[in-house]
Every structure is written in C-alpha cells, then in structure tokens.
C-alpha positions in Angstrom: 98.7 85.2 84.4 102.3 83.2 84.8 103.7 81.7 81.4 105.3 78.2 81.3 107.2 76.9 78.1 107.0 72.8 78.1 110.7 72.6 78.7 110.5 74.7 81.8 108.5 72.6 82.7 110.0 69.5 82.5 113.1 70.6 83.9 111.7 73.1 87.2 108.4 71.3 87.1 108.0 73.1 91.1 107.2 76.6 89.2 104.3 75.6 87.7 103.3 73.8 91.1 104.1 76.8 93.4 101.3 78.8 90.2 98.8 76.4 91.2 98.8 76.6 94.9 98.7 80.0 94.6 95.2 79.6 92.2 97.2 81.4 89.0 95.8 80.9 85.8 99.6 79.0 83.8 99.2 79.5 80.0 102.0 76.6 78.8 103.9 76.8 75.7 106.0 75.2 73.3 108.7 76.9 71.4 106.4 80.2 72.5 103.5 79.0 70.9 100.4 78.3 73.7 99.0 75.2 74.2 97.4 75.1 77.0 96.0 76.7 80.4 96.4 75.1 84.0 94.5 76.3 86.4 93.9 74.6 89.5 90.9 73.2 91.2 88.4 74.2 93.5 84.8 74.3 94.8 84.4 77.3 92.2 84.6 75.3 89.4 82.1 72.8 91.0 80.0 75.3 91.7 79.7 77.5 88.8 81.3 75.5 86.1 84.4 75.8 84.4 83.8 78.8 81.9 82.3 80.8 84.1 85.0 79.9 87.4 87.3 81.1 85.2 86.0 84.3 84.3 85.3 85.4 87.7 88.5 84.4 87.9 89.8 86.8 85.5 87.6 89.2 86.8 88.6 89.4 90.4 92.5 89.3 89.2 92.0 92.4 86.7 92.9 90.2 83.6 88.9 91.5 82.4 86.9 93.8 82.3 83.6 94.2 83.7 82.6 94.9 79.9 84.8 91.3 78.2 83.2 89.7 81.5 79.6 90.6 80.4 80.5 89.9 77.0 81.8 86.2 77.3 79.6 85.4 80.2 76.7 87.1 77.8 74.3 89.0 80.4 74.1 92.6 80.7 76.1 94.6 82.5 73.6 94.8 85.1 73.0 91.3 85.9 77.0 90.6 85.7 77.3 93.3 88.6 74.8 91.4 90.2 76.3 88.0 90.2 79.8 89.8 91.1 77.9 91.4 94.0 76.0 88.4 95.3 80.0 86.5 95.4 81.1 89.6 97.4 83.8 90.6 94.7 83.4 93.7 94.1 82.0 95.5 91.0 84.3 98.7 90.4 87.8 99.0 91.8 88.9 102.3 92.5 92.3 103.7 94.0 91.4 107.1 95.3 95.2 107.8 95.9 95.4 109.9 92.1 92.7 111.8 93.6 94.1 112.7 97.0 97.3 113.5 95.0 95.7 115.7 92.5 93.6 117.3 95.2 97.1 117.8 97.8 98.5 119.3 94.6 96.0 122.3 94.2 
C-alpha cells in the first residue's frame, strides 16, 4: 500500500495516477493522519462488491494473511480457500528457496 499526503497529491498528482493504474491501494493522509483509501476501479469491484474485492486484493498482495481474510469475510478457512481457489488465487504461497539452502548446508 502506498501512502500519499494531501500536499503531495496537489503538487504531484502523477504519483496518485500511477498508483491507481498499477492497481495499488493508496492511503491518503492529512498531516500524517489517514483520511481515506483510494482503489482502482475494476471489474472485481462490480462482480464481488467493494469489501470483498478489497479483501481479495489485499490477500493477493500479501497484506492480509489467510486468517485475517477469513475473519474479515466472516467465513471458515475451508470456505475462504474455496473462494480463493475458484478465483484462481494461490491459497498457500511457499518459497522453497530457504529449504533448498538449508538442505545444501547439510
């Protein structure tokens, strides 16, 4: 998530535009206090609704854990995994590079 202050938004609106074009969440602040969040408009918002779309995108970007996603969606982990799988989103992302490095050390 990117953070942009109101003054920065006035002096350099291209930063805000670029963030939206890249489908990044953008927190807008006034004197370092959050006053809003901007999201790019896409088909997911229409299809799934704003809340669900934000939560799905937050999970995909790694800002939310599966547990946080479940709690916010008010669904069980099993149902959350089904929802994410149906949308073609990896439910468990695992990087084997640490394991391979450990095996090589042994």
